N, C-alpha and C positions, 0 to 999 in steps of 0.2 A: 698498408692496403692489402686486403685479402685477395688472393688469386684463386679463381675457380679451376681446379685441376681435374674435374670430373672427366672431361674429354680425354685428357692425357692418360689417366688411369685406365679408362675403357680401352684406349688404344693399346696400352701395354698388355692388358688381359687378352686382347684379340691376337697378340703375337705369341702367347704362351705355347699353343700347339705347334707352331712353326719352330719355335726355339727348342722344344722337346725333340722334334724331328732332327734339327741341326745337331744338337748335342749327341743324339743317338748315332748319327753318321760319324761324328768325330770320335766317339768312343770306340766304334768298330774299326775305324781307320787306325787309331792308336794301337789297338790290339794287333792289327795286321802288321804294322811296322815293327813293333817291339816284341812280338811273341813268335817263336819258331816251334812248330809242332814237332818236327823231327828231333830237335834238340831237347825238348821237354820230356818226351816219352822214353821211359826206361825199357831196356831190352829184358830186364830180369823179372818184370811183372811187379805189380803192386800188392801190398797186403790187402788193401781195401780199395774198391772203386765205388764211389758214391755218385749215383746218377741223379742229377737235379740239385742245383744250389739255391733252393727256395727256403721257405720258412723252416722246414725240417732239415734239408740237406746241409745248410750252413752250420747248424748245431751239430749234426752227426760228424761232419768232416772236422770241425774244430775239436770236438771231444776226442775223437779217435787219434788225432794227430798230437794230442797232449803227451802221448807216449812216444818218445823219440825213436823207438824201435819199430813203430808202425809207419810204413810208407803209404800215404793216402793220396789218391787222385780224385779230384772233384771235377765232374763234367757238367757244364751248364750251357744250355742252348742260347742264352742271352749273354749280355756283357755286364759291366759294372752298373750300379744304379745311376739313373739319369740325375744330374744335379738338381733338377726341379723337384725331385722326390723329397728333398729335404724341407721343402716349404709346404706345410700342411694344406694351405688354401688351394694349392694347385692339384690336389688329389683327384678331382673329377676329370681333369685333363689327361691324367696318366692312364685312366681306365679305358680300354678298347683302343688305345693308341698303338700303332704298329711298332713303335720304337720300344714300348714298355709292356706290351700285353700280347697274349696269344690270339686275341680277337675271336674267341669261340662264339658260336651261336647255336641255339638249340634247334632240333628238328621242328618243323611246323606243328603246332598243337593240333590235336585230333578233332577239336570242335570246328564249327563252321568258319571261324575267323581265319584259320590258316596262318596265324601269326607266329613268328619266331622271336625268341628273346636272346639278347646278348648275355654271355656269361663271362664277365671280366676275370682274367687269371693273369697274375703278374709274370712277366718273362724277363729274366735277368737275375743276377746274384741278389739274394734276399727274397726273390719270388713275389708273392702277393703282399708280403710285409713291406715292400717298397712302393706299393700302389694302393693299399687299402686305407681305411679310415682310422687305423691305429688304435682302435678301442681295445682296452685291456680288461679282460674278465676271465677269471679262472674256470668258471663253470660250476654246475650244481654237484655237490658231493654225492647226491643220490645216484647220479649218472655213473660216476666212477665205481661206486659200490655195486651197481647193477652189472657193469662190465666184469667186475671181479666174480660175481655170482655166475654169470653166463660162461665165462672162460674157465672157472674153477681155479683162477690164479689170483691170490690175495694181493699180488703186487699192483694190481689195478685199483685197489681200494683207495679211497680218498686219504685215509690215515697214512698210507704209504707214499702216495704221490705228492702229498703236501710238502714233504721234505724236499722234493725236487723243484717244486715251485719256489720255495724259499731260497734254494741254492741258485736258481736262475735269476732271481730278482735283485735289482738295485732300486729298492722301493722308496719313492719320495712322494707317494700319493696322499689321498685325503685321510688315510688311516696310518700315517707315518709314525704316530706316537704309540701304535700298538704293534711293535716289532715282534711280539710273540707269534703273530699270525703272518708276518711278512719277513722277507730277507733283505739284507742290505749288503752292498758291495759285490753282488752278482753281476754277470755281464749285461743283463737287459734292464735298461733304465725305464722306470715307470713314473710319470708325473701327473698331477691333477690338471683338469681343464683350466686354462689360464684366462681365456676370453669367453665369457658366458653371459651375454646380455639377457636379462629376463629369467635367469635360472631360479632366483628366489620365488618368483611367482609359481613356477612349476612345482617346486618342492613343497610349497605351502598348500597348493591345490591337491596334490596326491595325498598329503597328510590329512587334509579335510576328508578325503574320500576313503581313508582308512588303509592307505598303502604306505610303504617305505621305499622311496626311490633314492638315488644318489647322483651327485655330479659325476661326469665321465672321468675316466682315467685313460691316459694314452701311453703308448710306447714312444715317448719323446724325451729329448734331453735339451734343456734350455729352449723349449718351444719348437725344436726341430725334430723331424722324424728320426726314430732310432730303430732301424730294421734289424733283422737277424744278421744281415751283412755287417751293419755297424757294430753289433754286439759281439759277433763270433768270428767273422772272417777278417775284417779290416785290421783288428789289433794283432792278427796272427799271420799276416801275409809274408813275413820274413822267416817263417818256420821252414827249415830245409827239407823236412819230410812231408810237407803239404804242397802239392802241386795243383794248380787250377787251370783248366782249359776252358776258356770262354768261347762262345759261338760254336759249341760242339753239341750237335743234336744226336743223341743216342738213338739208334734205329733197331738194335737187336741185342738180346742177351744170348750168349753162347753157353752150352752145357756139355759136360763130359758124359761118358757112357752110363754113369750113375745118376744122371740128371742133376748134378751139382753145377751151379753157375761158375764158370771159370774165365769169363771175359765178356766184353761188349764190343760191338761195332758202332761207330759214330761218324757223322758227316760234319766236316769242318772246311769252310772255304771251297765248297764244291767237290772235295775229295773225301773218300772213305778211308778210315783208319780202324785198326783193331788193337785192343789192349787187353792184357791178361791180368788175372788176379790170383794170388796164392791162397787167399782165405775166403773173401766174400765180395759179392756184388750187392750193394745196398740201394734199393730203388726208393728215391725220395722225390718223385716227379709229380706229386700232387694227385688229386682224385682222378682227373681226366687222363693225364699223360701216363701215370703208372699203369692204369688199366689198359690203355692203348699199347704200351710197350710190352706188357706181359702177353697180350693176345698176339702181337706181331711176332713174338718169340715162341709161339706155340702153346701157351698156357691160357686156357679159356674154354668157353662152351664149344664142344666138339663140332656140332653141325654148323655153327656160325663160322668157325675157323675154316672148315672145309668150303663153305660157300664163298669165301674171299680168297681161296687158293693158298691157304697156309697149312702146313703139315702139323697136325695136332700132336703135342707131346704129352700133355696132361689135361684131362677133361675136368675143368673147374668152372664155377659160375662167376668168373671174372667179369666185372662190369655190371653185374646184377645187384639188386638191392640198393640202388642209388637213392639216397634220401637227402633232399636239399631243404633248407629252412625257407620256405616260401615267404616272401615279404610283399608288403604293399605300402605305399605312401598315403597316409591319412591326412587330409587337409586340402587346401590351406585353411587354418583357423585364423581369421583376420583379427588384428589387434587395433585398439584405439589409441595406443601410445607408441612412441618411437623407441621401443625397447627390444627390437630384434636387430640382427646383423643385416645391414643393407649395403652390399659391396659398393655401389656407386656413391653412397654417402659416407661410408666408414673407412674405405680403403683410400688413404691419402698418402702424400709424400711423408707426412709425419708418422703415420702408422707403419709405413715401410721402414722408416728409420728405427722405430721402436723394435721391430722384429730383428733387424740387422744387429742392433746394439744389445738388446736385452732378451730376444726370443719371445717377446710378448706382443699383445695386440691381435687384430683380426687375422693377420697372416699365419698365426699359430693355430688357427681354427680350421678343421676340415669341414668347410661348408656349414658353419654355424651349429654344429652338434654340441649339446651342452649337458644333457642328463640321460639317465638310463634306469630301467626298472623291469622287474618281472612280476607277472601275475598268473593266477591259475584260472582256467575256464572251469565250468561246472563238470566237465567230463574228467578233469584231473585235479580234484580239490587239494590233494596232499602233495602234488608234484608240479611246481610252476612250469607252464608250457607256452607262455606268451611273453615275448620280449618287446619292450617299448623304448625306442631311441628318439629323443626329442631334439629337434633342430629349431633354434630361434633364428629364422631366416626370412627376411623380407622378400617380397616378390619383385624381382627386377627383370628388366629386358634381357633375355638370354638364359634365365634360369630354367625355363621349360625346355629349351633346346639342350641344355646341359644334362638334365635328367633323362630326356629322350635318348641322348647319346649314350648314357651309362646303361640304360635298361633296354634299348632297342625298341622303344615304344612309338616309333614313327613320330607323329606330331601330337600325341595325346596330351602331354604336359604343356606343350607350347600353347595348345588351344585352351586347356583348362585354366592356365594362368593369365591368359590374354586380357581379361577384364580386371585384373587385380594389380597391374603394374604400378610400382612405386608405393605399395602399401605394406606396412609391417605385418608380419605373420609368424605363425609357428607351423611346422610340418612334423609329423610323427611317423617314423618307420616302424610298422607293426610286423613282427616276424613270428612264425610258428616254430617253437623250439623242439617239439616232439611230434613231427609229422607221421601220419600213418601211411600216406601214399608213398609208393616206391617207383622209381624209374630204372633206366639202364643205359649203358653206353655200349655202342658197337663200332666196329671198324667200317669205314666206307669201302675200303678195298685193301689189298695187300701192300700198297705203297706207304712206307713209313712216314712220308712227308704229307700225306693227305690228312686232313683234320677228321677226327672221329665224329660219329653221329651221337648226339646227346638227346635222350628222351627223358625229361624230368618227370612227366606225368603228374603234375600238380593236381591236387584235389581229385584224385582217382580212387581214393579208398572206398570200399564198398558201402560203408555206412554214412558217407559224406560228413564224417566227424571233423575233418580238417577245416572245411569251410564253415561249419557251425562254430568251431573254436575261434576262428578269425572274426566271425560276425560278433561274437561276444567281446572280443578285444576292441573292435570298432565301436561298439556301443559304450564300453567303458570310457573310451577316449572322448567321445561326443559328450557324455555326461560330465566329464572333467572340465571341458571347455565351456559348457553351457550352464552348469548348475552349481559349480563351486564359487565361493566368494572370491578366491584369489585370482582365478582366471575368468570365470564367467561374468563377474561383476566389476572387478578392478580394471580389467583390460578389455 
C-alpha cells in the first residue's frame, strides 16, 4: 500500500528555518564552552592576521599556514557552517537567515517606489560559499586579460591565472576527460549537476537557436556542498600555526607612524580585544565589510569620513565604483509535461534516502537549477555580457514566498505565482555580466556594529544601455520558449 507523505514532507520543510536557528545557537554555545580567547591569543603577535573567513579568507589562511614558520590568525565574525548548508536543497533557507547571513538591505531606490532589496551575504567560516547556489564558472578569459592591461601586471592574464585554477580544482565535472584544461586532486571539488529534470529540452532548444549552453557544475562532493571551509580549513584545523577565532567581529585596523597596518581590534562575546601582527593584516571581508572596515579605520573618502566623525588617514575612493550584476527572474514558462522539479511531488522519504546514501536525487539540487549559458547583446557582440541560469522548477505553494524572502520583494513573486500553483514550469535567472551602472557604499555612522548603507544604483548609466541589454536577453529567452521545437512545441 502506498502512503501519501506529502504532508509529512511539507511539515519537515517548514521546520528547516527553525532548525537552522537552533543549530546556530548550539554552534555558538559550543564555541563559548570550548574556546578561550585569552588562552588562544599569543603575546608575541602573529605573522599574518586574516580578517574574514569567507570564500577568500579561508584560502588565504590555509595557504599562508602551509609554511610552518608562519603564525596565522584567522578572525571570523560567524561560526562554523550550519549543518543544513551541506544540503543543497536548503540553500534558499540559508540566505537572509540571521544564523548564516549578514542580512544586508540596500538603501531605498531613488525612483518613486522607495523599495529596498535584500543583499544576501554569508556569515561564518566559508562565507557566501556556505550559503550560495554553488555554481562553478571560471569566468571569461577576456576579463582577466583586460585586468592585466589595466593594471599593467601580466599576472592577471588568463594564461597565467589558469595555472592556479588547475591547482585549485579537484575536477570531476562534465569535461572530466579533458584534464588538459582542468586540475585533479586540488582542494576544491567540482561535480556536474546530478538531478536535472528537463535539461535535454533546454540544451536542444538553445542549440536550435544557435547557442551553446551547458549543464551546471557545482562545488559539491557526492552531492553535498563543498565550500571553501570544507576545502581549505576543515582539513587543516590541526595545524599548530593556524589559529581561528570565531564570533570575532573586527572593528578597526591599527597603523604605525608609517601607515603600515600592525594590528586590529575586534569584538568577541561583548568584549573588545586587540591583536598585533609582525608582517601583514589581510582584509578578506568581502565587498561590503572590507569597504566598511577600511573606512572605519580612516581609509576612505575624506569628506564622508569627517561627516561620520572618523579621523581620515588616507583619502581614497573606498566604497565607490560598486558594480553588481543586476539580475531578474524571467518566467514562469509553463510546461505541459511533468518534467520539472516539483518539491511536494518529488521530495519523498525515498529521495531523502537517496541523498543520505548516495548524494543524489532532488536534495542535491539548489532549487532546480540545471543549466547555464552566456550570450552577447548587440552592444557587446564580441564579449558575452548576459548570463542565463535555467531552473527546472514547478510552481508550488510557498515558492513565491521563498523568492520574496531571498530578494526582499515583499509579495511580488507570491502574487505572480498564485495562479500557477502545482504546475510544472521553468524559470530563468537573467544577469547582466558587464554593467555600466555604478553605485557606492557608505558608513551609516562611526559605530562599527552599524550596518553600512548600500546604494547599488542599478540601471543608472547615462545611456540606459544596461536596461537595453537586459531587454535583449529577455527577448532571447521568450523566443527560446515560444518558437523552438524543443521547448516551444514539445513542452
